N, C-alpha and C positions, 0 to 999 in steps of 0.2 A: 496727283499723289496725295495732296492734303486731304480731300474729301474722302478718298479711299481709306487712308489711315484712320481718319476720324471715326469711321464706322466699325473699326476693329472691336469686337466684343471680348476684351481682355479682362480677366478678373483683377481688380485693383485692390481688393482687400477692404474697400469702403463698404461693400455690401454687408460683410459679416459684422464689421464694427458698428454700422448703422443699426443693424438688427438688435445687437446686444444693448446698445445705449438707449435706443427707443423703448425697448422692453422694460428697462429699468425706470424709464420716465413716463410709462404709460399712464394716462389719466384713469381715474376710477371708472369702471364700467367698460373700459376698452380692453378686450382680451388679447392674448399674445398672437393669435392668428391675424387679427386686424392689424397689429403693429408690424408683423413680418410682411404682410401683404403690402402695406404702405412702404416698407423698406425696399421691397423688390421693385416698386414703382420708381423709387428715387435712384436705384442702382444704375439704370441705363444712362442717366445724366452724368453720373460720376464716370462711367465707362467711356462715354463719349468725350468727356474732358480729358481723360487719360489718353485717349486716342489722339486728340489734338496736341497734347504735350508731346507724345511720341512723334507726331508729324513734324512739329516745330524743332524738336531736338535733333531728329534725323535730318531734316532740311538744313539745319545749321551745320551738321557734320558734313552733309553732301557738299555744300558750297565751299567749305574750307579744304576738303580733300580733293574737290575738283581742281583746285589750283595747283595740286601736286603734278597733274598730268596735262591740263588743258594747254599749257605753254608749249608742250613738246612738238605739236604739229606746226607751230609757227617758228620753231628753232631756226630754220634756214631763212625765213622771211625777216625775222628780227635781225639776224646776222647781216643781211644785206642792207637793211634799213640803217643800221648803225655802223656798217663797214668794220666789223670786228671779227675775231677769230672764234672758232668753236670752243677752244679752251677757255677764252675769256667769257663767252656767252654761257658756258656751262654753269657759271656762278649765278646766273639768273635763275636757274633750276635749283642749284645746290644752296644758295643763300636762304631760300624759303624752307627747304627741308632741314637744313642744319639748325636754324633758329627755332623752327617748329619743334624739332626733336628735343632741343635743349630746354625749351620753355614749358613743355607739356606737363612735366612733373611739378615744377613750382606753381604752375597755373592751377593745378588741382587744389593745392593748399590755399592759394589766394581765394579760390571760389568757396572753399569751406569756411574760410574766415570772414569774408566780406559779403557772402551771400551768392548762392549759385544763380539766381535770377539776375541780380545786379551785374555780375561778372559776364554772364551770357549776353546781355544787352549791350554792355560796354564793348565786349569782344566783337560782336556783329557790327556795331557802329564803327569802331576803329578799323575793322577789316574792310568795310565799304569805303572809308576815307582813303586808306592806303591803296585800295584797288583803283580808286579814281587817280591817285598820284602815279601809279604804275602806268595807267592808260594815257596820261598826259606827259610821261617822262620824255625830256629832250635829248637824253643820251643814255648810253648803256650804264654809266656809273650811277645816274639817278635811278634808273630802273632797278639795278641790283640793290641799292639802298632801300628803295621803296618796297621791294620784295621781302627784305629782311624785317622791316617794320610791319608789313602785312602779316608775316609769320608770327610775330609777337601776339597780335590780336587773335589770329587763327588758333593759337595754342590756348587762349583763354576760353575759346568756344567749345573745344572738344571735351575736356573733363566736366565743365559745367553743364553742357547739354546732356551728357550721359547721366550725371547725378540727378538732374531734374527728372529725367525719364525713369530712372530706377526708383525714385521716391514715390512714384505713382503705382508701383506693382508689388505684389507679394513675392516672396522668394520663389514660390512655385511657378510663377509666370515671368520671372525676370529673364529667363533664358529666351523667351519669345521676344521680349522688348530688345534685349541685347542683339538678338538675331536680326531684327528689323533695322536697328541702328547700324549694325555692322554691314548689312547688306547694302544699305544706302551709301556707306563710306566706300565699299568695294565698287559699287555701280558708278560712283562719281569718278573714281580713278580710271575706270574702264571707258566711260563714255566721254571723258575729257577731250581726247584727240579729235573725235567726230565733231563735237560741239565747237571746239576751236577752229576746226577746218572750215565749217560753215561760216563762222564769224569772220575769219581771215579772208576767205574767198569772196564774200558778198559785202563785207564792210571793211574792216581793217584789223590787223593784229591787235591794235589797241583795245578793241572791243572784247577781247577775251578777258580783259580785266574790268572794263567798264560794265559788263553784263552783271557783275556781282552787286552793283549798287541798287537797282530796283529790287532784286531778290532780297537784299538785306533790309530794305525799307519795309517789305511785306513781313518779314520775320519779326522785326522790332515792333511794328504796329500791332501784330497779333500777340506777340509775346508779353507785352506790357499788361494786357488784360487777361490772358489765359494762364500764364505761368504763376505758380505759387512760390514765394521766397522760402528758402530753407538754408540753414547754416549748420555747422558742426560746433556745438558749444565748447568743445575741447580744443578746437584749433586756435593756436596762439603763435604769433611770430611767422616769419617767412622762412622758407628753406634756404640753406647755405648758398649765398651767391657765388662763392668760389667754386663750389661743386657744380653749380649750373654752368659756370664759365668753362670748366674742364669738360663737361659733357659735350659742349659745342666745339671746343678746341681740338679734341682728339680726332674726331672724324674730319674736321676741317683741315688739319695737318696732313692726314692720310690722303684726303681728296686732293689737296694741292700737289702732293708728290706723285700721286698716280696720274693726274692730268698733265703735269708739267714734265714727267719723266721721258716720254717719247720725244719731245721737242728739245729739251735742255740736255737730255742724256741722263741715264740712270745714275752715273757717278757724279753728276753735277752737285756742287756743294749744297745749294739750296734744297735740292731734291732729297739728298741724304739727310740733311738736318731736319727736314720735315718728318721723315720716317722715324729718325732717332727721337725727336721731340715727342712724337705721338707715343712711342714705346715707353718713354720716361714718364709721360703724363698719366698713363694708365694706373701704375701703382700709386702715384700721388693721389689720384682720384679715389682709389680704394681706401688709402690711409685717411684721407680727408673725410670720407663718408663715414668710416668707423669712429672718428673722433668728434664730428661735428654735433652740436646739440640738437639741431634740426637738419639732418642730412637731406640732400636733394633726392636721394634714392635710398629706400629702406632695404638694405642688403639682406635683411632677415626674410624677406619675401622670397628670395631665391633659394631658401632651404626647402620650399615646396617644389618637389621634383618636377611636376607637370608644369608649373609656372616657368621654371628655368628652361625646360626643354622646349616649350612652345615659343618662348621668346627667342631662343637660339634659332629655331626653325623659321620663325618670322623674319629675322635678320637675313638669313640665307635666301628664303624664297622672295622677299621683297627686293633684294639686290638684283635677282634674276628678272623679276616682274617689271620693275621700273626701267631697268636697262633694256629689256626686250621692247617695251612700248616705244621708247625713243629710237632704238636701233631699226625697228621695222618701218617706222614712218620715214626715217632718213634714207633707208635703203630704197624704198619705193620712189622717192623723189629724185635721188641721185643716180641709181643704177637702172631703174625702169622708166625714169623720166616722167613720173606721174605728176599731175598738178597737186596742190595742197589738198583740195577737196577730193580728188580721186584717190589719193593715198589714204585719206581717212576712211572713205567708203570702202576701199579695198580691205581695210583692216577692221571694219565694223562688225563683221560676223562674230568675232570674239567677244566684244562688249555686249552684243545681243544675247549671246549664250550666258554671260555672267549675270546680266539683268534678269533673265528668265529663271535661272536655277538658283540664284544666291540665297533667297529666302528658304527654299525647299531644303537646301543642304543642311541648314541648321537643325531642321526637323529630322532629317535622315541621321544626323550625328546623335540625336537623342535616342534613336532606335538601335543603331548598330554600333554606336561608339565613335567618338571624334577621331580616334587614331586610325581606324579603317578608312574613314572619309578623307582625312588629310593625306594618308599614304596613297590612296587612289588618285587624289588631286595632284600629288607630286609626280607620280608615274606618268599620268596623262600629260602633264606639263612637259615632262622630259621627252616623251615621244614626239610631241609637237615641235619642240626645239630641234630634235634630231632630224625631223622631217625637213625643217627649214635648212639645216646645215647640209643635208645629203642630197636634196632634190631641187633646191632653188638655185638658179643660175642667172646669167645676164639676159636670157630670153624671157620676156613677160608672158607667162602662162598662168593666169590667175586662178582659173577653175582647177587645174590639175596640180599645180606646183605651189599654190599659196593658200587657197581656201581650206583644204583639209587640215593644214597645220595651224591655221588660225582658229579653227573650230576646236582643235584639241587643246591648244593653250588656253583658250577661253573657258573650256570645260574645266581645265586644271585650276584656273583662277577662281572660278565659281565655287569649286569644291574646297578651296583652301582659305581664301581670305576671310569670308564671314565666320567660318568655323574657328579659325585661329583666335578671332576676337573674343568669342565666348569661352573657348577652352582655356585661354590664358588666365581667366579670373575665376574659372569654375570651382576651383578647390580653395579659393581664398575666403576669408570671413566677409560678410556683407559690407562691413565698415571699411574694408580695404579694396572694394571693387573699383572705386574711382581712381586711386593711385595705381592699382594694378593695370587697369585699362590704359592709363596715361603712359606707363612704362612700356606696354605692348605697342602702343601707337608710336612712341619714341623709337623703338627698335625698327618699326616699319619705315619711319622717315629716315633713319640712319641707313637702312638698306637702300632707300631711294638715292641718297648721296653716293653710296658706293657703287650702285648700278650705273648711274650717269657717269661717274668717274671712270669706271672700268671700260665703259663704251667709248668714251672720248679717247682714252689711252690706246685701246686696241684699234680704233679707227684711224689713229694718227701714226701707226707704226710704219706704214708704207711711205717710202721716199717719193714715189710717183703719185701719191694721193690715194684715197680710199678706193677699194675695188671689191668685187664679189668675194675674193679670198679673205679680206678683212672681216666681212660680215659673217662668213662661214665659221671663222674662228670665234667670233662673238657669240654665235648661236651655240657652238660647242660648250663654251664657258658657262652660258646660262642654262644649258641642259644639265651640266654637272652640278651647279649650284642648286637647281630644283630637286635633283635626285638626292643630294646631300640633305636638303630639308626633309625629304620623305624618310630618309634613313634615321635622322634624329627623332622624328615623330614616331617611328615604328620601333625604336630601340627598346622601350620598356616592354612592349608586347613580345618582342623577340626574346628578351631576357626571361620573361615569365614563362614563355613557351619552352625555353631551354631548361628552366628549373623544373618545369612539370614533367619533362621527359627524362630527367636525371634519375639514376637508380637510388 
């Protein structure tokens, strides 16, 4: 992937700048044509460097987003290793997503103030160290703690990597760079289970964390020489820490109540208190954000309708996406009694589709409009989930009862996730790209928390243990959530169509 990306001939803006500046400094006797010819000779070097920066930034995003799903396939194995419940182990997944979501926006400000290259290198290094701690964890408690710390450094990587990439490209070509970066993030989430299965089957579940270490070493070694430092001179101070705490607390409280509800009872005091506290914390967060000198989230960004709608759709679709990833892998292992590796391979057709089409869909969106592509993705996803719900039973018929719906959901993911990343920031000023992207990534991670929580709750509602009926209910829920995301993304088009047909 690195050599391929380094060969991308993307216009960086250096060619035009070099031509003008060299023309102004041309020695006596050297005409403009000679200067322009020399500038064109220098431009490929700048383009290649931009390609390498894009490769490193995308690889950094890949490795941190990989850890949002690579653990899924080992869920059952880790549970047996530590002799813990699914509800307890869900926090291995949710601790990462919660802290990741809460830290993404403050991390963008940290990168602006202290340098995008510095923070990127620190983030990758810390991520590798915490990955090693996860891999060596002696208990579930240590693993959950290490996952939370791992997410802190992962959050430093995402906005800094995107800012480093965007710094290399002109406004006209930024959508291409964002598309590649977003495609790598989407591919990471999709291929995580397959890679995790290979490592779990042939080594140990601990290697799903330890594998990050050599990748991080390569990124740091290349990044120190290839990346250019950049800062925002106007960045001062850090975002409101209380606001950041509330960003994590609200979904954490919801997640606790959703996960514990089936086992404790929905009228249990702790479950009810979790829901009430989350409901009360939301207006407190909005009030705090409106009053803080440096709010953790700039609410003014949500005045841009497209930004608000895409983030709402991202939350809905990501809830369904991350929930389905975990649900399908658990179903294949518990109901069809597949091994870890066989379960991952049985689900690999979807990730293959995502990897193949992810980058092309961003180009398609520039031609036909992002709303058409996103709506098509949501509908395709919904049809796939309905196929699982209506046709999958306890008899393992992979070709006829599983493969078609895996392909459809994979197509839906490939049409949706990369396009959402670009569409979320498309209408924002360039200076707000990084924070806008961080907010969108936060909504995606919050969706992951809710998706895992909903899955665990629905899986645990049966007193006789999980069965096919539980999974069918789960697939119906994720179908509805995916369709709701499509409706949100299509609403502006529907409104404009109604207005056009009005007398």
